Short mmCIF file of the C-alpha atoms (twelve columns), coordinates in Angstrom:
data_MODEL
# 
_entry.id   MODEL 
# 
loop_
_atom_site.group_PDB 
_atom_site.id 
_atom_site.type_symbol 
_atom_site.label_atom_id 
_atom_site.label_alt_id 
_atom_site.label_comp_id 
_atom_site.label_asym_id 
_atom_site.label_seq_id 
_atom_site.Cartn_x 
_atom_site.Cartn_y 
_atom_site.Cartn_z 
_atom_site.pdbx_PDB_model_num 
ATOM 1   C CA . MET A 1   5.839   -53.076 -7.988  1 
ATOM 2   C CA . THR A 2   7.611   -51.113 -10.674 1 
ATOM 3   C CA . ARG A 3   9.568   -47.956 -9.973  1 
ATOM 4   C CA . MET A 4   7.071   -45.796 -11.903 1 
ATOM 5   C CA . VAL A 5   4.085   -47.089 -9.896  1 
ATOM 6   C CA . TRP A 6   5.966   -46.478 -6.640  1 
ATOM 7   C CA . ARG A 7   6.765   -42.902 -7.664  1 
ATOM 8   C CA . ARG A 8   3.132   -42.238 -8.551  1 
ATOM 9   C CA . MET A 9   1.952   -43.607 -5.212  1 
ATOM 10  C CA . LEU A 10  4.493   -41.500 -3.349  1 
ATOM 11  C CA . SER A 11  3.475   -38.411 -5.304  1 
ATOM 12  C CA . SER A 12  -0.210  -39.022 -4.571  1 
ATOM 13  C CA . LEU A 13  0.605   -39.517 -0.895  1 
ATOM 14  C CA . PHE A 14  2.370   -36.181 -0.655  1 
ATOM 15  C CA . VAL A 15  -0.372  -34.387 -2.596  1 
ATOM 16  C CA . GLY A 16  -2.952  -35.837 -0.212  1 
ATOM 17  C CA . ALA A 17  -0.865  -34.790 2.810   1 
ATOM 18  C CA . CYS A 18  -0.643  -31.240 1.452   1 
ATOM 19  C CA . ALA A 19  -4.411  -31.141 0.909   1 
ATOM 20  C CA . ILE A 20  -5.023  -32.314 4.487   1 
ATOM 21  C CA . ALA A 21  -2.590  -29.681 5.796   1 
ATOM 22  C CA . VAL A 22  -4.475  -26.963 3.893   1 
ATOM 23  C CA . LEU A 23  -7.791  -28.125 5.352   1 
ATOM 24  C CA . VAL A 24  -6.341  -28.171 8.876   1 
ATOM 25  C CA . ALA A 25  -5.009  -24.644 8.378   1 
ATOM 26  C CA . LEU A 26  -8.429  -23.443 7.211   1 
ATOM 27  C CA . VAL A 27  -10.318 -24.885 10.199  1 
ATOM 28  C CA . PRO A 28  -9.314  -22.098 12.658  1 
ATOM 29  C CA . LEU A 29  -10.162 -19.448 10.056  1 
ATOM 30  C CA . ALA A 30  -13.555 -21.047 9.454   1 
ATOM 31  C CA . PHE A 31  -14.332 -21.111 13.186  1 
ATOM 32  C CA . VAL A 32  -13.265 -17.474 13.623  1 
ATOM 33  C CA . LEU A 33  -15.403 -16.337 10.703  1 
ATOM 34  C CA . PHE A 34  -18.350 -18.403 11.903  1 
ATOM 35  C CA . PHE A 35  -18.327 -16.992 15.435  1 
ATOM 36  C CA . VAL A 36  -17.731 -13.401 14.313  1 
ATOM 37  C CA . LEU A 37  -20.482 -13.579 11.688  1 
ATOM 38  C CA . SER A 38  -23.023 -15.357 13.919  1 
ATOM 39  C CA . ARG A 39  -22.475 -12.983 16.848  1 
ATOM 40  C CA . GLY A 40  -21.737 -9.815  14.929  1 
ATOM 41  C CA . VAL A 41  -24.667 -9.883  12.496  1 
ATOM 42  C CA . GLN A 42  -27.137 -10.021 15.389  1 
ATOM 43  C CA . ALA A 43  -25.702 -6.830  16.884  1 
ATOM 44  C CA . LEU A 44  -25.065 -4.900  13.680  1 
ATOM 45  C CA . ASN A 45  -27.525 -2.180  12.697  1 
ATOM 46  C CA . LEU A 46  -27.602 1.342   11.305  1 
ATOM 47  C CA . ASP A 47  -27.263 2.899   14.769  1 
ATOM 48  C CA . PHE A 48  -23.904 1.188   15.146  1 
ATOM 49  C CA . PHE A 49  -22.483 3.335   12.322  1 
ATOM 50  C CA . THR A 50  -24.297 6.604   13.081  1 
ATOM 51  C CA . HIS A 51  -24.604 6.845   16.881  1 
ATOM 52  C CA . MET A 52  -22.129 7.596   19.640  1 
ATOM 53  C CA . PRO A 53  -21.461 5.284   22.612  1 
ATOM 54  C CA . LEU A 54  -24.010 5.677   25.392  1 
ATOM 55  C CA . PRO A 55  -23.198 5.964   29.107  1 
ATOM 56  C CA . VAL A 56  -22.774 2.835   31.195  1 
ATOM 57  C CA . GLY A 57  -26.097 1.168   31.924  1 
ATOM 58  C CA . GLU A 58  -27.907 2.412   28.827  1 
ATOM 59  C CA . SER A 59  -28.535 0.029   25.934  1 
ATOM 60  C CA . GLY A 60  -27.940 0.942   22.327  1 
ATOM 61  C CA . GLY A 61  -25.571 3.435   20.821  1 
ATOM 62  C CA . GLY A 62  -22.845 2.755   18.325  1 
ATOM 63  C CA . MET A 63  -19.230 3.321   17.349  1 
ATOM 64  C CA . ALA A 64  -19.454 6.266   14.973  1 
ATOM 65  C CA . ASN A 65  -16.593 8.030   16.744  1 
ATOM 66  C CA . SER A 66  -14.446 4.888   16.623  1 
ATOM 67  C CA . ILE A 67  -15.033 4.338   12.912  1 
ATOM 68  C CA . VAL A 68  -14.045 7.922   12.103  1 
ATOM 69  C CA . GLY A 69  -11.075 7.639   14.451  1 
ATOM 70  C CA . THR A 70  -9.854  4.473   12.733  1 
ATOM 71  C CA . LEU A 71  -10.058 6.203   9.343   1 
ATOM 72  C CA . ILE A 72  -8.053  9.144   10.692  1 
ATOM 73  C CA . LEU A 73  -5.401  6.921   12.272  1 
ATOM 74  C CA . THR A 74  -4.915  4.779   9.176   1 
ATOM 75  C CA . GLY A 75  -4.865  7.913   7.019   1 
ATOM 76  C CA . LEU A 76  -2.105  9.434   9.165   1 
ATOM 77  C CA . ALA A 77  -0.178  6.168   9.059   1 
ATOM 78  C CA . ALA A 78  -0.441  6.008   5.254   1 
ATOM 79  C CA . LEU A 79  0.562   9.661   4.938   1 
ATOM 80  C CA . MET A 80  3.784   8.907   6.783   1 
ATOM 81  C CA . ALA A 81  4.549   5.373   5.619   1 
ATOM 82  C CA . VAL A 82  3.725   5.434   1.900   1 
ATOM 83  C CA . PRO A 83  6.364   7.994   0.786   1 
ATOM 84  C CA . VAL A 84  9.046   6.541   3.064   1 
ATOM 85  C CA . GLY A 85  8.237   2.936   2.176   1 
ATOM 86  C CA . VAL A 86  8.045   3.509   -1.587  1 
ATOM 87  C CA . MET A 87  11.262  5.530   -1.674  1 
ATOM 88  C CA . SER A 88  13.003  2.891   0.422   1 
ATOM 89  C CA . GLY A 89  11.818  0.196   -1.960  1 
ATOM 90  C CA . VAL A 90  13.078  2.188   -4.941  1 
ATOM 91  C CA . TYR A 91  16.489  2.551   -3.305  1 
ATOM 92  C CA . LEU A 92  16.670  -1.156  -2.467  1 
ATOM 93  C CA . SER A 93  15.836  -2.126  -6.055  1 
ATOM 94  C CA . GLU A 94  18.183  0.390   -7.666  1 
ATOM 95  C CA . PHE A 95  21.244  -0.415  -5.539  1 
ATOM 96  C CA . PRO A 96  20.830  -4.109  -4.741  1 
ATOM 97  C CA . GLY A 97  24.511  -4.887  -4.282  1 
ATOM 98  C CA . SER A 98  25.624  -2.138  -1.909  1 
ATOM 99  C CA . ARG A 99  26.431  -2.795  1.728   1 
ATOM 100 C CA . PHE A 100 24.021  -0.134  2.943   1 
ATOM 101 C CA . THR A 101 21.224  -1.810  0.971   1 
ATOM 102 C CA . SER A 102 21.835  -5.073  2.823   1 
ATOM 103 C CA . ILE A 103 21.641  -3.215  6.127   1 
ATOM 104 C CA . VAL A 104 18.396  -1.483  5.134   1 
ATOM 105 C CA . ARG A 105 16.865  -4.746  3.913   1 
ATOM 106 C CA . PHE A 106 17.832  -6.529  7.126   1 
ATOM 107 C CA . ALA A 107 16.436  -3.645  9.202   1 
ATOM 108 C CA . ALA A 108 13.145  -3.751  7.285   1 
ATOM 109 C CA . ASP A 109 12.798  -7.503  7.763   1 
ATOM 110 C CA . THR A 110 13.618  -7.183  11.463  1 
ATOM 111 C CA . LEU A 111 11.175  -4.316  11.955  1 
ATOM 112 C CA . ASN A 112 8.483   -6.322  10.205  1 
ATOM 113 C CA . GLY A 113 8.894   -9.038  12.834  1 
ATOM 114 C CA . VAL A 114 8.926   -6.761  15.890  1 
ATOM 115 C CA . PRO A 115 5.815   -7.270  18.078  1 
ATOM 116 C CA . SER A 116 3.322   -4.466  17.687  1 
ATOM 117 C CA . ILE A 117 3.279   -3.773  21.422  1 
ATOM 118 C CA . VAL A 118 7.015   -2.999  21.285  1 
ATOM 119 C CA . ILE A 119 6.376   -0.469  18.531  1 
ATOM 120 C CA . GLY A 120 3.604   0.983   20.702  1 
ATOM 121 C CA . VAL A 121 5.997   1.391   23.632  1 
ATOM 122 C CA . PHE A 122 8.536   3.063   21.340  1 
ATOM 123 C CA . ALA A 123 5.939   5.505   19.992  1 
ATOM 124 C CA . TYR A 124 4.825   6.157   23.580  1 
ATOM 125 C CA . GLY A 125 8.370   7.102   24.485  1 
ATOM 126 C CA . VAL A 126 8.971   9.465   21.557  1 
ATOM 127 C CA . ALA A 127 5.508   10.907  20.841  1 
ATOM 128 C CA . VAL A 128 3.542   10.725  24.100  1 
ATOM 129 C CA . LEU A 129 5.867   11.156  27.078  1 
ATOM 130 C CA . PRO A 130 7.654   14.298  25.785  1 
ATOM 131 C CA . PHE A 131 4.304   16.042  25.226  1 
ATOM 132 C CA . ARG A 132 2.511   14.426  28.186  1 
ATOM 133 C CA . GLN A 133 -0.484  13.830  25.939  1 
ATOM 134 C CA . PHE A 134 -2.027  10.888  24.100  1 
ATOM 135 C CA . SER A 135 -2.872  11.906  20.553  1 
ATOM 136 C CA . ALA A 136 -3.987  10.743  17.138  1 
ATOM 137 C CA . LEU A 137 -0.594  11.790  15.772  1 
ATOM 138 C CA . ALA A 138 1.150   9.358   18.106  1 
ATOM 139 C CA . GLY A 139 -1.201  6.583   17.030  1 
ATOM 140 C CA . GLY A 140 -0.588  7.354   13.365  1 
ATOM 141 C CA . LEU A 141 3.169   7.290   14.023  1 
ATOM 142 C CA . ALA A 142 2.973   3.830   15.594  1 
ATOM 143 C CA . LEU A 143 0.876   2.407   12.766  1 
ATOM 144 C CA . GLY A 144 3.050   4.098   10.149  1 
ATOM 145 C CA . ILE A 145 6.193   2.473   11.568  1 
ATOM 146 C CA . MET A 146 4.493   -0.899  11.169  1 
ATOM 147 C CA . MET A 147 3.557   -0.137  7.558   1 
ATOM 148 C CA . ILE A 148 6.978   1.025   6.348   1 
ATOM 149 C CA . PRO A 149 8.764   -2.354  6.128   1 
ATOM 150 C CA . ILE A 150 5.786   -4.011  4.410   1 
ATOM 151 C CA . ILE A 151 5.572   -1.303  1.745   1 
ATOM 152 C CA . ALA A 152 9.351   -1.109  1.297   1 
ATOM 153 C CA . ARG A 153 9.858   -4.832  0.747   1 
ATOM 154 C CA . THR A 154 6.788   -5.131  -1.503  1 
ATOM 155 C CA . THR A 155 7.913   -2.181  -3.621  1 
ATOM 156 C CA . GLU A 156 11.421  -3.616  -3.953  1 
ATOM 157 C CA . GLU A 157 10.215  -7.027  -5.106  1 
ATOM 158 C CA . LEU A 158 7.778   -5.568  -7.618  1 
ATOM 159 C CA . LEU A 159 10.296  -3.153  -9.105  1 
ATOM 160 C CA . LEU A 160 12.741  -6.014  -9.567  1 
ATOM 161 C CA . LEU A 161 10.090  -7.839  -11.620 1 
ATOM 162 C CA . VAL A 162 9.781   -5.001  -14.146 1 
ATOM 163 C CA . PRO A 163 11.433  -6.061  -17.442 1 
ATOM 164 C CA . GLY A 164 14.858  -4.541  -17.921 1 
ATOM 165 C CA . ALA A 165 13.965  -3.609  -21.504 1 
ATOM 166 C CA . LEU A 166 11.801  -0.761  -20.202 1 
ATOM 167 C CA . ARG A 167 14.741  0.763   -18.356 1 
ATOM 168 C CA . GLU A 168 17.072  0.286   -21.292 1 
ATOM 169 C CA . GLY A 169 14.587  1.912   -23.661 1 
ATOM 170 C CA . ALA A 170 14.176  4.949   -21.408 1 
ATOM 171 C CA . LEU A 171 17.936  5.347   -21.007 1 
ATOM 172 C CA . ALA A 172 18.444  4.949   -24.737 1 
ATOM 173 C CA . LEU A 173 16.038  7.835   -25.361 1 
ATOM 174 C CA . GLY A 174 18.195  10.071  -23.175 1 
ATOM 175 C CA . ALA A 175 16.350  9.918   -19.877 1 
ATOM 176 C CA . THR A 176 18.377  10.165  -16.704 1 
ATOM 177 C CA . ARG A 177 18.394  7.267   -14.278 1 
ATOM 178 C CA . ALA A 178 16.049  9.037   -11.866 1 
ATOM 179 C CA . ARG A 179 13.645  10.002  -14.621 1 
ATOM 180 C CA . ALA A 180 13.655  6.465   -16.001 1 
ATOM 181 C CA . VAL A 181 12.824  5.087   -12.574 1 
ATOM 182 C CA . PHE A 182 10.022  7.495   -11.695 1 
ATOM 183 C CA . THR A 183 8.434   7.858   -15.132 1 
ATOM 184 C CA . VAL A 184 8.830   4.330   -16.509 1 
ATOM 185 C CA . ILE A 185 9.767   1.717   -13.891 1 
ATOM 186 C CA . VAL A 186 7.567   2.852   -10.997 1 
ATOM 187 C CA . PRO A 187 4.426   3.391   -13.164 1 
ATOM 188 C CA . ALA A 188 4.893   -0.101  -14.605 1 
ATOM 189 C CA . ALA A 189 4.856   -1.586  -11.100 1 
ATOM 190 C CA . LEU A 190 2.290   0.856   -9.688  1 
ATOM 191 C CA . PRO A 191 -0.658  -1.606  -9.481  1 
ATOM 192 C CA . GLY A 192 1.477   -4.006  -7.464  1 
ATOM 193 C CA . ILE A 193 2.785   -1.220  -5.246  1 
ATOM 194 C CA . ILE A 194 -0.778  -0.128  -4.541  1 
ATOM 195 C CA . THR A 195 -1.543  -3.742  -3.665  1 
ATOM 196 C CA . GLY A 196 1.253   -3.713  -1.090  1 
ATOM 197 C CA . ILE A 197 -0.043  -0.465  0.372   1 
ATOM 198 C CA . VAL A 198 -3.554  -1.885  0.677   1 
ATOM 199 C CA . LEU A 199 -2.233  -4.999  2.392   1 
ATOM 200 C CA . ALA A 200 -0.233  -2.843  4.797   1 
ATOM 201 C CA . LEU A 201 -3.358  -0.831  5.619   1 
ATOM 202 C CA . ALA A 202 -5.263  -4.051  6.258   1 
ATOM 203 C CA . ARG A 203 -2.429  -5.182  8.526   1 
ATOM 204 C CA . VAL A 204 -2.474  -2.114  10.757  1 
ATOM 205 C CA . ALA A 205 -6.244  -1.524  10.709  1 
ATOM 206 C CA . GLY A 206 -6.722  -4.405  13.143  1 
ATOM 207 C CA . GLU A 207 -3.962  -3.444  15.597  1 
ATOM 208 C CA . THR A 208 -4.857  -2.664  19.204  1 
ATOM 209 C CA . ALA A 209 -1.695  -2.787  21.317  1 
ATOM 210 C CA . PRO A 210 0.129   0.202   19.717  1 
ATOM 211 C CA . LEU A 211 -2.971  2.390   20.057  1 
ATOM 212 C CA . LEU A 212 -3.344  1.649   23.760  1 
ATOM 213 C CA . PHE A 213 0.000   3.401   24.281  1 
ATOM 214 C CA . THR A 214 -0.483  6.258   21.819  1 
ATOM 215 C CA . SER A 215 -3.978  7.402   20.802  1 
ATOM 216 C CA . PHE A 216 -5.552  5.676   23.838  1 
ATOM 217 C CA . ASN A 217 -9.336  6.144   23.537  1 
ATOM 218 C CA . ASN A 218 -12.037 8.787   23.578  1 
ATOM 219 C CA . ARG A 219 -15.727 8.312   24.253  1 
ATOM 220 C CA . PHE A 220 -16.521 11.537  22.400  1 
ATOM 221 C CA . PHE A 221 -16.394 12.441  18.724  1 
ATOM 222 C CA . THR A 222 -13.231 14.334  17.843  1 
ATOM 223 C CA . THR A 223 -11.052 15.013  14.839  1 
ATOM 224 C CA . GLU A 224 -8.342  16.868  16.769  1 
ATOM 225 C CA . LEU A 225 -5.012  15.288  15.895  1 
ATOM 226 C CA . THR A 226 -3.386  16.419  19.140  1 
ATOM 227 C CA . GLN A 227 -6.035  14.820  21.360  1 
ATOM 228 C CA . PRO A 228 -6.789  11.202  22.278  1 
ATOM 229 C CA . ILE A 229 -8.978  9.581   19.664  1 
ATOM 230 C CA . SER A 230 -11.128 6.487   19.585  1 
ATOM 231 C CA . SER A 231 -10.585 3.511   17.284  1 
ATOM 232 C CA . VAL A 232 -12.634 0.433   16.541  1 
ATOM 233 C CA . THR A 233 -9.968  -1.953  17.809  1 
ATOM 234 C CA . VAL A 234 -9.543  -0.256  21.180  1 
ATOM 235 C CA . GLN A 235 -13.297 0.156   21.549  1 
ATOM 236 C CA . VAL A 236 -13.815 -3.551  20.835  1 
ATOM 237 C CA . PHE A 237 -11.159 -4.385  23.424  1 
ATOM 238 C CA . THR A 238 -12.821 -2.136  26.004  1 
ATOM 239 C CA . TYR A 239 -16.278 -3.530  25.349  1 
ATOM 240 C CA . ALA A 240 -15.137 -7.167  25.195  1 
ATOM 241 C CA . ILE A 241 -13.597 -7.133  28.693  1 
ATOM 242 C CA . SER A 242 -16.521 -5.249  30.242  1 
ATOM 243 C CA . PRO A 243 -19.178 -7.044  32.333  1 
ATOM 244 C CA . TYR A 244 -22.079 -5.447  30.413  1 
ATOM 245 C CA . GLU A 245 -23.941 -7.650  27.958  1 
ATOM 246 C CA . ASP A 246 -24.835 -4.798  25.604  1 
ATOM 247 C CA . TRP A 247 -21.195 -3.721  25.360  1 
ATOM 248 C CA . GLN A 248 -20.125 -7.291  24.644  1 
ATOM 249 C CA . ARG A 249 -22.762 -7.446  21.922  1 
ATOM 250 C CA . GLN A 250 -21.344 -4.307  20.314  1 
ATOM 251 C CA . ALA A 251 -17.837 -5.742  20.603  1 
ATOM 252 C CA . TRP A 252 -18.901 -8.589  18.312  1 
ATOM 253 C CA . ALA A 253 -20.330 -6.064  15.854  1 
ATOM 254 C CA . GLY A 254 -17.069 -4.126  15.904  1 
ATOM 255 C CA . ALA A 255 -15.123 -7.335  15.319  1 
ATOM 256 C CA . LEU A 256 -17.314 -8.074  12.306  1 
ATOM 257 C CA . VAL A 257 -16.618 -4.595  10.911  1 
ATOM 258 C CA . LEU A 258 -12.864 -5.121  11.316  1 
ATOM 259 C CA . VAL A 259 -12.966 -8.537  9.657   1 
ATOM 260 C CA . THR A 260 -14.985 -7.049  6.787   1 
ATOM 261 C CA . ILE A 261 -12.444 -4.244  6.321   1 
ATOM 262 C CA . VAL A 262 -9.552  -6.704  6.229   1 
ATOM 263 C CA . PHE A 263 -11.472 -8.961  3.829   1 
ATOM 264 C CA . ILE A 264 -12.249 -6.081  1.455   1 
ATOM 265 C CA . CYS A 265 -8.621  -4.899  1.497   1 
ATOM 266 C CA . SER A 266 -7.368  -8.432  0.830   1 
ATOM 267 C CA . LEU A 267 -9.879  -8.873  -1.988  1 
ATOM 268 C CA . MET A 268 -8.818  -5.589  -3.573  1 
ATOM 269 C CA . ALA A 269 -5.191  -6.678  -3.321  1 
ATOM 270 C CA . ARG A 270 -5.966  -10.008 -4.978  1 
ATOM 271 C CA . LEU A 271 -7.853  -8.322  -7.818  1 
ATOM 272 C CA . ALA A 272 -5.009  -5.890  -8.391  1 
ATOM 273 C CA . THR A 273 -2.487  -8.738  -8.363  1 
ATOM 274 C CA . SER A 274 -4.497  -10.740 -10.892 1 
ATOM 275 C CA . ARG A 275 -4.739  -7.720  -13.192 1 
ATOM 276 C CA . VAL A 276 -0.990  -7.207  -13.005 1 
ATOM 277 C CA . ALA A 277 -0.474  -10.880 -13.864 1 
ATOM 278 C CA . ASP A 278 -2.873  -10.581 -16.824 1 
ATOM 279 C CA . MET A 279 -1.090  -7.495  -18.130 1 
ATOM 280 C CA . ARG A 280 2.276   -9.235  -17.944 1 
ATOM 281 C CA . GLY A 281 0.824   -12.285 -19.663 1 
ATOM 282 C CA . ARG A 282 -0.263  -10.152 -22.588 1 
# 
């Protein structure tokens, strides 16, 4: 057997092993999607999106309050995390060699790996206990803390990919460093930054543990930011552990809604990423 034939066989072996590994990794995802779709589609109807939860023992109802609550919570989280995360990413990309930048980058990576329940306990200590009140603001704070490191690191990486010629051209025309960054560099990377924000929203939209400590739950429709508020994740958790068959049925429908939201956000992120790649290719 010649050396070339042996190398081709070894390469084919490794390619086959990688393909098998990919298939094994996709099996759990396929099972999750199958069970959520098969159970959730049966329970999903228009009432689920337009009706409130019914009292215990009554069949029907929906999660209209939870859907609105989830939108409010993610909106509050984005309102807090997007400016902080983007500005942090800009700082990390503009001063990559400083000691403080290394500390910030390490802190962002560490925070990104902290369990969500720990962040929930922290938000409970700073936003719930002092006011003796669960609230939507506390829930938005917890989710926003989880979004910040994702947005910051994504923004940094994308800004570093912007060609240096754009910066040099802006500086050559007399623009200050800040103006060059915010009028040339950031707009050039804006589609990718938006992609990172969408992915961060998809990440926190399915979180339950932080909300159990902060926004808690509410069986009634409310938009008061200083009051407990319902969310789809907490409502699914409550219904899933209940002994009532109708509630368990609605829990599957809520799970399907969450999976659909995450899928749509991921698809939007992929489309935005492909467009950015096409623009750079041109």
